[in-house]
N, C-alpha and C positions, 0 to 999 in steps of 0.2 A: 693440537698440532701447531696452530699459529703461535700459541704461548711458548712453544719450544723453539720458535724461530724459523719454522718451515713456511714457505709461501703456500697459501691455501686459497682456492677459488671455490666458493659455495654458490651453486646456482640451482634454480628450480624450473621445472616445466609445469608445475601445478598452477592452474588458472587463478587460484585463490592467492598465491604469492605471499604467504604470511612470513616467509623466511626473513626478509629484511626487517620487518617489524619486531620479530623475536630476537634477532641478533643485536639490533641497534647500530650504533656507529662508533668509529674510533678504535677499532680493534687492529692493532699492528699485525701486518703480514696476512690479513684476511680481506679478500675481495668478495663482495656479495653482488650477484646479478640475477636476472630473470630472463628466461627465453620467452620473448613476447611473440605469439603466433602472428599477430597483425603485422608487426615490423618485419618478421622473417618472410612472410608471404610477399610483402611489397618488394623487399630486396631480391627475392628469388625471381619474381615476375620480371623485374627490371633486368636482371642478369640474363634470363632466358631470351627475352626480346632483343637484347643487345647482341647475344651470341647466335643462338639458333635462328632468330628472326632476322638477322642482318641481311641475308641474301634472298629473302622471300618477297614475292610480289604482294600486292594489296590483299588478294584473296587468301594467299597462304598465311600472311600475317594475321588476318582476321580469324582464320581457323586456329592459329596458335594462341591468340588472345582468348578465344572461346575455351580452348583446352585448359588454359591456365586459370580459368574461373571455376574449375571443377573442385569438389571437396578434397580430391587427392592432392591438390597443390599444397594445401595447408599441411597435410601429413608429411609430404616430402620436405617442405620448408623446415618444419620442426625437427624432422629426422636429421637433416643436414646440420642444424644448430646443435642438436644433441651430440652428433659426431664431432663437431668442432670442439665442444666443451670437453669431451673425453680425450681428444687429441692433446689438450693442454696438460694431460697427466704426464707427458714426457718431461715437463719442466718444473713440476710441483705437484702438490696434492689437489685433486679435483673431487669435490663432493657434490653429487647430483641428487637433488630431492625431486623425485618424479611424482606425477599425479597418482592418486591412490586407486584409480580405475584401471581398466584394461588398456589404457592408452600406450603405456610403455611396452606392454606385451605385443600390441599391434605393431609397434615399430620393430620389435625383435623378430616376431613370428613371420613377418612379411618382408624381411630385409632384402631377400633376393628380388622380390617384386619391385621394391623401391629402387634397387640397383638398375633393373631393366628400365624402369620409368625415367629415372634421372638420365640414363644413357640415351634414351630416346629423345628427350627434350633438350639435353645439353650436349650430347655428343660424347662426353667422357665423365667419369666419376671423379669427384674430389678425392684426394688421397685419404683424407680423414674418414670419408664414408667407406672407402674400400677397406680400410683397416679396422672399422668399428667392431664388427662381430668377432674377428680374431682376438681383439683386445679384451672384449667383454668375456670371452671364453678363457682368457689367460689368467689364472689365479695369481701369477706373479705381478700382473699389471692392474687387475681390477678385483675388487671385493664387493659383492652385493650383500647388503643387509636388509632383511625384511622386518618391517615394523608392524606390530599388531597390538591389540588389547586382549586382556585375559577374559574374553567373552566368546560365545559360540560363533556368531556370524563373522567377526573379524578373523578368528583363528581358522575357520573353514576357508574363507577367502584367501588367507595367507598361504594355507596349505596348497590350494589350487595354483596360486602364483608360483610357489616353489616348484611344483610339478611341471608347470609350463616352462619355467626357466630351465629346468633340467632337460626337458625335451629339446630346448634350443641349444643345449650344450653348455649351459651356464649353471654352475653349482653355487648356490647361496653360501656365503661365508659364515653368516650367523643371523640370529634372530634377536630383536629387541622387543620386550614386552613393556609397553608404555602405560603410565598412569595406574600403577598397581597399588592396591590398598593393603597388601600383605604385611608391610612393615609399619603401617600407620598406627596400629594399636587402638583404632577407633572403637567406641562402644555405642555409637549411634546405631539404632536398630536397623535402619535401611542400609547404611554403609557397611555395617557388620555382616548383614546378609549377603551383600555383594562380595565382601571380602571372602566369605566362606565359599561362594560359588566360583571364585577365581581359581581356587586350588586345583580343580580338575583340569582347567585349561592351561595353567602353568605347567602342570605335569605333562600334559599332552605335547606342549612345545618343548620343554626342557629335557624330557626323558628319552628322546630319540637318540639312539647310539651315535656318537660322533658329532652331534650337533652342538654348536656353541650358542649360548643364550645369555642375555643380560636383562635384569629386572630393573626398570626405572620407576622409582616410587611416585605415588601421588603426592603433590605438595599443596599447601594451603593457599599460596599465592601463585598467580600465573608466572611461569619462569621466563621473564623477559629481560633482555640485556645480558651482559657478561656475568654480573653477579647472580642474577636469577638462574641462568643456565648452569652456572658453576655449582649451585646448590644441588643440582641433580647428580653431581659426581661425588658428593660427600658420603 
């Protein structure tokens, strides 16, 4: 999309944050960033103390500060940052690489609880948070892609993710099967065995009626930088 001249913002909530290393630098029209939980928590605490804590006495402020040290504060902070990133989709393409665990689902499944918590501590919801779920549920605004491997555990976890998203009113747009050996032509006995076992899981993903799926091949060298990633499209 960036090569076609569109402004693209690629961001990640994954603590490993490998996105910037994989992309490299110097790609026109592409901005790469990371949602840093520590930075988001610090900014959120400062904002709440400045707003909701402005009229409190010493005891009230101490209680608010204690409340802001709870684990829930980090979730709210990341949730707000996630919502801000999605909000950028009004002016260009936003690609969000989320953590592969249940973290994103936690954000979606408990959105209403977050709304109540943010309202309690801040008094009002940011517009980006208020519009987040409707935007994620709007196929004209947002497309969710599920990435998996052609192996039992990743496919089962991906299927659970898809079901949870559907319960949240979000229909996955498509599936990406990564690092597949199907087109490799390998004759190595171990890799050939893995290649044979992939077929079952590729069928399980791709043969669901109406489901879009893409197979990304396994490559000899780690696909880093524009050229390396470009080879995945060949």
